[in-house]
C-alpha positions in Angstrom: 98.2 85.3 98.7 100.3 83.0 98.3 104.0 83.3 100.0 106.6 82.7 97.0 110.0 82.6 99.1 112.1 81.3 96.5 111.1 84.4 94.1 111.0 86.7 96.6 112.5 90.6 96.2 114.0 91.8 98.9 114.5 95.7 98.1 112.4 98.2 97.4 114.7 100.9 96.5 114.1 99.9 93.2 110.1 100.1 93.1 110.1 103.1 94.7 112.9 105.3 92.3 110.3 103.7 89.5 107.4 104.9 90.7 109.1 108.2 91.3 109.8 108.5 87.6 106.5 107.5 86.8 104.9 109.8 89.4 106.4 113.1 87.7 104.5 112.3 85.0 100.8 112.7 86.8 99.2 110.0 88.5 100.7 106.3 87.2 98.5 104.4 84.9 98.8 101.4 86.9 95.6 100.1 85.3 97.2 99.7 81.8 100.2 98.0 82.9 101.2 94.5 83.2 104.4 93.5 83.4 105.8 90.1 84.3 105.5 88.8 88.2 108.9 90.0 89.9 108.5 87.9 93.2 107.0 88.8 96.4 108.4 92.0 98.6 108.2 91.8 102.2 105.7 94.8 102.3 102.7 94.5 104.3 99.6 97.1 104.8 98.0 96.4 107.8 94.4 96.7 109.3 94.8 100.2 110.8 96.0 101.6 107.7 100.1 101.3 109.0 102.5 100.4 106.3 105.4 97.9 107.1 108.1 97.1 104.9 110.6 94.0 106.7 108.5 94.1 109.9 109.5 98.0 110.2 107.0 100.9 109.9 107.3 103.3 107.2 107.7 106.5 108.8 107.6 108.6 105.6 104.4 109.2 104.7 105.8 110.6 101.3 106.8 107.1 100.7 103.4 105.1 101.4 102.1 107.4 99.5 104.4 106.9 95.9 103.8 103.2 97.1 99.9 103.4 97.4 100.0 105.1 93.8 101.5 101.9 92.4 99.4 99.7 94.1 96.9 97.4 91.6 94.6 94.5 93.2 93.7 91.6 90.6 91.3 89.1 92.5 92.2 88.7 96.6 95.9 90.2 95.7 98.0 93.2 96.0 100.3 94.4 93.9 102.7 97.4 93.7 103.3 97.7 89.7 105.8 99.9 87.3 105.7 99.5 83.5 108.6 97.2 84.2 107.9 94.8 87.0 105.4 93.6 89.3 105.5 92.6 92.7 103.5 91.6 95.7 102.7 93.0 99.2 100.0 91.2 101.7 96.9 93.7 103.1 95.5 92.6 106.2 92.1 94.2 105.1 91.4 97.0 103.4 94.8 99.0 101.6 92.9 101.9 103.1 91.8 104.0 106.0 88.9 106.7 105.2 89.7 109.0 108.4 87.4 112.0 107.8 84.5 112.4 105.3 82.3 116.0 105.0 78.6 115.1 104.8 76.6 116.8 103.6 74.0 117.2 99.9 77.2 114.7 99.6 79.4 112.8 101.4 82.8 113.2 100.9 85.4 110.9 102.0 89.5 111.6 103.1 91.8 108.8 103.8 95.0 108.6 105.6 96.4 108.9 102.5 95.1 112.1 101.7 93.0 110.4 99.1 89.6 112.0 98.7 86.1 111.0 96.5 82.8 111.8 96.7 80.1 108.7 97.9 78.3 107.9 94.8 78.2 105.3 91.4 81.5 105.6 91.2 82.4 105.1 94.9 79.9 103.2 96.5 79.6 102.6 100.3 79.6 99.0 100.8 78.4 97.3 104.4 80.6 94.3 105.0 80.0 91.8 108.0 77.2 91.1 110.4 74.7 93.3 111.7 75.9 92.9 115.0 79.8 94.3 113.7 79.6 96.1 110.4 82.5 96.7 108.5 81.8 99.7 106.4 84.2 100.7 103.3 83.7 103.4 100.1 85.6 102.3 97.0 88.9 104.5 96.2 90.6 103.6 92.7 90.7 100.5 90.3 89.4 97.9 93.2 91.2 99.6 96.1 89.1 100.2 99.1 88.9 102.6 102.3 87.8 100.6 105.9 85.9 103.6 107.0 87.0 105.0 110.6 84.8 104.1 113.3 84.4 107.7 114.3 83.2 108.6 110.5 81.0 105.8 110.2 79.2 107.2 113.7 79.2 110.2 111.6 77.5 108.7 109.0 75.3 106.6 111.4 74.5 110.0 112.7 73.4 111.5 109.8 71.4 109.0 108.1 68.3 107.7 107.4 65.3 105.6 107.4 65.1 103.9 104.0 61.8 102.3 102.1 63.0 99.1 103.4 63.4 100.3 106.8 67.1 100.1 107.0 69.5 103.0 108.2 70.6 104.7 104.5 72.9 107.6 103.3 72.6 109.8 99.9 75.2 111.1 98.3 75.7 111.2 94.4 72.8 110.5 93.4 73.3 107.0 94.8 71.6 105.7 98.3 74.0 103.0 100.7 72.5 101.5 103.3 74.1 101.6 106.4 73.5 98.1 107.2 74.9 94.8 106.4 
C-alpha cells in the first residue's frame, strides 16, 4: 500500500468510537460501506497476528477485535472503514492467524481473534508458497484470510489422504483441498 504521510490520520480513537457504535447493531456491514479515503493510519498487523498502533502493540484484545470487525480489503490494500471514513493500514501477510482446528468430517478453524469458520466453498483452504516452504491459508470473510499456524497445519497434514493426483488433500464442507502448493 502506498504511504501517504501528508494525508495521514493521526488518531485511532475516532475510528474505534465509530466502530464501537456500529458494532452495537450487529456485525458491521463493511462490504456495503464506501466512505471517502481519509489517509493512512500508523497501524500494522504483523505476520504473527499481532496488531500495532504508532509502533506500540495494542494490548487490549477487545480493541483488536473491534478494529478487526471493521477491516476491509480492496485489492492488495487494507482499510478500517466506518460509514463515514476509510483509513489505510498495513498488513505484513494475512490479517488473521488460524490457531486451531477441529478436524473431523469437516474442518472448523478458530482464529487468534475468535472467528470460527468451517472450511468449504465459502471458506477455502489455499496453499501458497513452494513445495519446500508451503504457506497454508483459510478464507475468513470478504477477502480476508488467515495464515494457518504451523501446529494446526501439521494436524491437517496428519489427517490428509492421498488424492487422485497423488497430492495429499483434506475434505471439508463437500470440498477438497490439496495440502501442497
